[in-house]
C-alpha positions in Angstrom: 8.2 20.6 4.0 12.0 20.3 3.8 13.6 22.5 1.1 16.9 20.7 1.4 17.9 17.3 0.1 20.8 16.2 2.1 23.6 14.1 0.7 26.4 12.9 3.0 28.4 16.1 2.5 25.4 18.3 3.1 24.6 16.4 6.2 28.1 16.9 7.5 27.7 20.6 6.9 24.4 20.6 8.8 26.0 18.8 11.7 28.7 21.4 11.9 26.1 24.2 11.9 24.2 22.5 14.7 27.4 22.0 16.7 28.3 25.7 16.2 24.8 26.7 17.4 24.9 24.5 20.5 28.4 25.7 21.4 27.1 29.3 21.2 24.2 28.5 23.5 26.4 26.6 25.9 28.8 29.6 26.0 25.9 32.0 26.5 26.8 33.8 23.3 24.2 35.2 20.9 24.4 33.0 17.8 24.3 34.5 14.4 23.8 32.6 11.2 22.6 33.3 7.6 18.9 32.7 7.2 19.3 29.5 5.2 21.7 28.1 7.9 19.0 28.8 10.5 16.5 27.0 8.3 18.8 24.0 8.1 19.3 23.9 11.9 15.5 24.1 12.5 14.9 21.3 10.0 17.6 19.1 11.7 15.9 19.5 15.1 12.4 18.9 13.6 13.5 15.7 11.8 15.1 14.6 15.1 11.8 15.1 16.9 13.4 17.8 19.1 10.7 20.4 18.6 11.6 22.5 21.7 15.1 23.0 20.2 13.6 23.8 16.8 11.3 26.4 18.3 14.2 28.0 20.2 16.2 28.3 17.0 13.2 29.7 15.1 12.7 32.4 17.7 16.4 33.3 17.7 16.4 33.4 13.9 13.3 35.7 13.8 15.0 38.0 16.3 17.6 38.6 13.5 15.3 38.3 10.5 11.9 39.5 11.8 10.4 40.0 8.4 11.2 36.6 6.9 8.1 34.8 5.7 10.1 31.6 5.4 11.3 31.7 9.1 7.7 32.4 10.2 6.6 29.5 8.1 9.3 27.3 9.8 8.1 28.4 13.2 4.5 27.7 12.3 5.5 24.2 11.2 7.1 23.6 14.6 4.1 24.9 16.4 1.9 22.6 14.4 4.1 19.7 15.3 3.7 20.7 18.9 -0.1 20.8 18.4 -0.3 24.5 19.1 -2.7 25.0 16.2 -4.0 28.5 16.8 -0.5 29.9 17.2 0.6 28.1 14.0 -2.3 29.7 12.1 -1.5 33.2 13.4 2.1 32.8 12.3 0.9 31.8 8.8 -1.3 34.9 8.7 1.8 37.0 9.6 4.0 35.2 7.0 1.4 35.9 4.3 1.6 39.7 5.1 5.4 39.6 4.3 5.1 37.3 1.3 1.7 36.2 0.1 3.3 34.3 -2.9 5.1 31.8 -0.7 3.4 28.5 -1.6 4.5 26.8 1.7 2.2 29.0 3.7 -0.9 27.6 1.9 0.4 24.1 1.9 0.9 24.1 5.7 -2.5 25.8 6.2 -4.2 23.1 4.2 -2.3 20.5 6.2 -3.6 22.1 9.4 -7.1 22.2 8.1 -6.8 18.5 7.2 -5.6 17.7 10.8 -8.8 19.5 12.0 -10.9 17.5 9.5 -11.8 20.8 7.7 -11.5 19.0 4.4 -13.7 21.3 2.3 -11.7 24.4 3.4 -8.4 22.6 2.7 -9.6 21.6 -0.8 -10.9 25.0 -1.7 -7.6 26.6 -0.6 -5.5 24.2 -2.6 -7.7 24.4 -5.7 -7.3 28.2 -5.6 -3.6 27.7 -5.3 -3.6 25.6 -8.4 -4.7 28.7 -10.3 -2.0 31.0 -8.9 1.1 28.9 -8.1 4.1 28.7 -10.3 4.4 25.7 -12.5 7.3 24.2 -10.5 5.1 24.3 -7.3 2.1 22.6 -8.8 3.2 19.0 -8.1 3.5 19.8 -4.4 0.0 21.3 -4.5 -1.4 18.1 -6.0 0.5 16.0 -3.5 -1.0 18.1 -0.7 -4.5 17.5 -2.2 -3.7 13.8 -2.1 -3.0 14.1 1.6 -6.4 15.8 2.2 -8.4 13.4 0.1 -6.6 10.4 1.6 -7.4 11.6 5.1 -10.9 12.1 3.9 -10.9 8.6 2.5 -11.8 9.8 -1.0 -9.4 7.5 -2.8 -10.7 8.1 -6.3 -9.9 11.8 -5.9 -6.4 10.7 -4.6 -5.9 8.7 -7.8 -6.9 11.7 -10.0 -4.5 14.0 -8.1 -1.6 11.6 -8.4 -2.2 11.3 -12.2 -2.3 15.1 -12.5 1.0 15.3 -10.5 2.7 12.8 -12.7 1.6 14.6 -15.9 3.5 17.7 -14.6 6.4 15.7 -13.1 6.7 12.2 -14.6 9.5 11.2 -12.3 8.0 12.5 -9.1 9.1 9.7 -6.7 6.5 10.5 -4.0 3.6 10.3 -6.4 5.0 7.1 -8.0 5.5 5.5 -4.6 2.0 6.4 -3.4 0.3 5.1 -6.5 0.0 1.4 -5.7 -1.8 1.8 -2.4 -4.4 4.1 -4.0 -4.8 1.7 -7.0 -5.3 -1.3 -4.7 -7.9 0.6 -2.6 -9.9 1.7 -5.7 -9.1 -1.4 -7.8 -8.3 0.9 -10.8 -5.7 -1.5 -12.1 -6.9 -1.3 -15.7 -7.1 2.5 -15.6 -3.5 3.0 -14.4 -1.9 0.8 -17.1 -2.0 3.4 -19.9 -0.9 6.1 -17.4 2.3 4.2 -16.6 2.9 3.1 -20.2 2.9 6.7 -21.1 5.4 7.5 -18.4 7.6 4.6 -19.7 7.3 5.9 -23.3 8.6 9.2 -22.0 11.4 7.7 -19.9 12.1 4.0 -20.4 14.3 4.0 -17.4 11.6 5.1 -15.0 11.8 2.0 -12.8 9.1 3.1 -10.4 6.7 3.4 -13.4 7.7 -0.1 -14.5 7.1 -1.4 -10.9 3.7 0.2 -10.7 2.8 -1.3 -14.1 3.8 -4.7 -12.8 1.6 -4.3 -9.7 -1.3 -3.3 -12.0 -0.9 -6.4 -14.1 -0.7 -8.5 -10.9 -3.9 -6.9 -9.6 -5.6 -8.0 -12.9 -4.2 -11.6 -12.5 -1.9 -11.1 -15.5 1.0 -12.7 -13.7 3.3 -13.2 -16.7 2.9 -9.6 -17.8 3.6 -8.6 -14.2 6.8 -10.7 -14.1 8.0 -9.1 -17.4 7.5 -5.6 -15.9 9.2 -6.5 -12.7 12.2 -7.9 -14.6 12.5 -4.5 -16.3 12.7 -3.0 -12.9 15.6 -5.4 -12.1 17.4 -4.5 -15.3 17.2 -0.8 -14.5 17.7 -0.9 -10.7 19.4 -4.1 -9.5 19.6 -3.3 -5.8 15.9 -3.7 -5.0 15.3 -6.8 -3.0 11.5 -6.6 -2.9 11.2 -7.0 -6.7 12.9 -10.4 -6.4 10.3 -11.4 -3.8 7.4 -10.1 -6.0 8.6 -12.2 -9.0 9.1 -15.3 -6.8 5.6 -14.9 -5.3 4.1 -14.6 -8.8 5.9 -17.8 -9.9 4.5 -19.5 -6.8 1.0 -18.4 -7.7 1.5 -19.8 -11.2 2.7 -23.1 -9.5 6.1 -22.6 -11.2 7.8 -23.7 -8.0 11.3 -24.3 -9.5 11.3 -20.9 -11.1 10.3 -19.3 -7.9 13.0 -21.1 -6.0 15.6 -20.0 -8.6 14.6 -16.3 -8.1 14.8 -16.8 -4.3 18.3 -18.2 -4.8 19.3 -15.2 -6.9 17.9 -12.9 -4.1 19.8 -14.7 -1.4 23.0 -14.4 -3.4 22.7 -10.6 -3.3 20.7 -9.9 -0.1 20.2 -11.5 3.3 17.1 -13.6 3.4 14.5 -12.7 6.0 11.5 -14.5 7.5 9.2 -13.7 4.6 11.7 -15.2 2.1 12.1 -18.4 4.1 8.3 -18.6 4.4 7.9 -18.3 0.6 10.7 -20.8 0.1 8.9 -23.2 2.3 5.6 -22.8 0.4 7.4 -23.5 -2.9 8.9 -26.8 -1.5 5.5 -27.6 0.0 4.0 -27.1 -3.4 6.5 -29.5 -4.9 5.6 -32.1 -2.3 9.0 -31.9 -0.5 7.4 -31.6 3.0 10.6 -32.2 4.9 12.4 -29.3 3.2 9.3 -27.1 3.5 9.4 -27.7 7.3 13.1 -26.8 7.4 12.4 -23.5 5.7 9.4 -22.7 7.9 11.5 -23.4 11.0 14.1 -21.0 9.6 11.4 -18.4 9.2 10.2 -19.0 12.7 13.7 -18.8 14.1 14.2 -15.5 12.3 10.8 -14.2 13.5 9.5 -16.1 16.6 6.2 -14.3 16.3 5.5 -15.4 12.8 2.4 -17.4 13.4 2.0 -18.4 9.7 5.3 -20.4 9.8 4.0 -22.6 12.6 0.6 -23.0 10.8 2.4 -24.1 7.7 4.5 -26.6 9.7 1.3 -28.0 11.0 -0.2 -28.3 7.5 2.8 -30.3 6.3 2.4 -32.7 9.2 -1.3 -32.9 8.5 -0.6 -33.9 4.9 1.5 -36.8 6.2 -1.2 -37.8 8.7 1.1 -36.9 11.7 -1.7 -35.4 13.8 0.2 -35.1 17.1 2.9 -33.0 15.5 0.3 -31.1 13.5 -1.6 -30.3 16.7 1.4 -28.9 18.5 2.3 -26.7 15.5 -1.3 -25.4 15.2 -1.4 -24.8 18.9 1.7 -22.6 18.7 0.2 -20.7 15.8 -3.1 -20.2 17.7 -1.2 -19.1 20.8 0.5 -16.4 18.7 -2.7 -15.3 17.0 -5.8 -16.3 18.9 -8.3 -14.6 16.6 -7.4 -16.3 13.3 -10.1 -18.3 11.7 -8.0 -20.7 9.7 -5.8 -21.4 12.8 -8.8 -22.2 14.9 -10.2 -24.6 12.2 -6.8 -26.3 12.0 -6.6 -26.6 15.7 -10.2 -28.1 15.8 -9.5 -30.6 13.1 -6.2 -31.8 14.7 -7.6 -31.9 18.2 -10.5 -34.0 16.8 -8.1 -36.4 15.3 -6.1 -37.0 18.5 -9.1 -37.1 20.8 -8.8 -33.7 22.4 -12.6 -33.1 22.3 -12.8 -30.1 24.6 -10.0 -28.3 22.7 -11.7 -29.0 19.4 -15.1 -27.6 20.7 -13.4 -24.5 22.0 -11.6 -23.9 18.7 -14.8 -24.3 16.7 -16.7 -21.9 18.9 -13.9 -19.3 18.7 -13.9 -19.7 14.9 -17.7 -19.2 14.8 -17.3 -16.0 16.9 -14.7 -14.7 14.5 -16.6 -15.4 11.3 -20.2 -16.3 12.1 -21.2 -16.6 8.4 -18.6 -19.1 7.3 -19.6 -22.8 7.2 -16.4 -24.7 8.1 -16.5 -24.3 11.9 -20.2 -25.4 12.0 -19.3 -28.5 10.0 -16.4 -29.5 12.2 -18.3 -28.9 15.4 -21.3 -30.8 14.2 -19.1 -33.7 13.1 -17.4 -33.7 16.5 -20.8 -33.9 18.3 -22.1 -36.6 15.9 -19.0 -38.7 16.5 -19.6 -38.4 20.2 -23.2 -39.7 19.8 -24.8 -36.3 20.3 -26.6 -36.2 17.0 -29.4 -34.0 18.2 -26.8 -31.3 19.2 -25.1 -31.8 15.8 -28.4 -31.2 14.0 -28.9 -28.0 15.9 -25.4 -26.8 15.0 -26.0 -27.6 11.3 -29.4 -25.8 11.4 -27.8 -22.7 12.8 -25.1 -22.8 10.2 -27.7 -23.2 7.4 -29.5 -20.1 8.7 -26.3 -17.9 8.9 -23.6 -19.2 6.6 -23.1 -17.8 3.1 -22.1 -21.1 1.6 -24.3 -24.0 2.8 -23.8 -27.0 0.4 -21.3 -28.7 2.7 -23.7 -28.2 5.6 -26.5 -29.7 3.6 -24.4 -32.8 2.9 -23.6 -32.9 6.6 -27.3 -32.9 7.4 -27.8 -35.7 4.9 -25.0 -37.7 6.5 -26.7 -37.1 9.8 -29.9 -38.6 8.5 -28.1 -41.8 7.5 -26.3 -41.9 10.9 -29.7 -41.7 12.7 -31.1 -44.4 10.4 -33.5 -41.9 8.7 -33.0 -43.8 5.4 -35.9 -42.3 3.4 -35.0 -38.7 4.3 -31.3 -39.3 3.7 -31.9 -40.9 0.3 -34.3 -38.1 -0.8 -32.0 -35.3 0.3 -28.9 -37.0 -1.3 -30.6 -37.3 -4.7 -31.4 -33.6 -4.6 -27.9 -32.6 -3.5 -26.0 -34.5 -6.1 -28.1 -32.8 -8.8 -27.3 -29.4 -7.2 -23.5 -29.9 -6.7 -22.1 -33.4 -7.2 -18.5 -32.5 -6.6 -19.3 -31.3 -3.1 -20.4 -34.9 -2.1 -16.9 -35.5 -0.6 -18.3 -33.5 2.4 -20.6 -36.5 3.0 -17.6 -38.8 3.6 -15.7 -36.1 5.5 -18.5 -36.0 8.0 -18.9 -39.8 8.3 -16.3 -42.1 6.7 -18.5 -45.1 7.1 -20.8 -43.9 4.4 -18.2 -45.0 1.9 -19.6 -48.5 2.3 -23.3 -47.6 2.6 -25.1 -49.3 -0.3 -27.8 -46.7 -0.8 -25.2 -43.8 -0.8 -22.9 -45.6 -3.2 -25.8 -46.5 -5.6 -27.0 -42.9 -5.8 -23.5 -41.6 -6.4 -22.9 -44.3 -9.1 -26.0 -43.2 -10.9 -24.5 -39.7 -11.3 -21.2 -40.9 -12.7 
């Protein structure tokens, strides 16, 4: 609830005030300042998290200005920060007696009600305030309503309040900055496009409106429109690093890897690259098929952030593409060590472990993956494949049956069961099931060979597949 926007010169002045105050206290002299100076000193201590000092200043200020609603409000804010809720509410009651037109009293009361989960009371209070507050205060009221609805997890109402705020104050940075999160939660990408186009029509240099417009296009999958909007942001406000990353990521999604890398180069010419940029750079090189350069970038990302599990995972994926399973296994193991409850990492570990003969590790990884996402088919498939390869076809069949009962997508598991029939020499059952499966989803038949490579040369299998081509 700061009333002061500090530039460097203002901050220097505030520091001088704080120093004067602290010298007075140290010398055991009674300090005396103008009311606004007291407000600044209180805010400084608040923003520094020194609430005891802020309370001390507020009490000293009130001893000199006992009828000040603003100072009572400041003290109430400090008491709220210190979780002395009843005292804060009493101070607000007292402040309202001296000046019942001070909007901050009602905003803080609504904030306290929100903290207490008294959402309906907070909403009623703020909606009444919308009818009585001065026009200049209305954007703050709408933003406080956003706080209440967001805490209440009513994001559609948050959206409506943000739109109302921006109609009154089209350049309100807090509202513009909060918009994307709300839109992503509600998926109101289409709705927010005309809102931001209108803001841009009013002020073509509103870079935050351009940015939100780009994010809306991205949410709708309109990547080129999003890139155009983000490029307007760059033209207006050059020193924003995340816009470069947004554009590069969109080019990556469009598989325009050279363009993405060009944007990354431009970013690195202006800003210092971080682990996320190195990771994206690696993905672009991987997309181009330059696996060695991709690994180099991923290692730079991991060096920059040793806890970045995805970097190790991607290193493993590049080795996997080259059939270098020992190296892939080590990289996947590192990723899994950093993030044990990650489904894709567990699957990758299981697959690599299976390839290098680490059967126990593969089993453990599959079981962990099933625990994480019981309704996904991949771990059942790999675990059954592992058991079948070990000659435990009965166990493999039980695993597939369990997956068929639980998994949302089952076509791969049905092909695995078909492969198991051929492995167990149940020719008639296998042939009958395969004929049905290729009619249902022919493209998924690759799962048959993934489960058992020897079926590539099985005459019955190859004849049935040939009939469908």
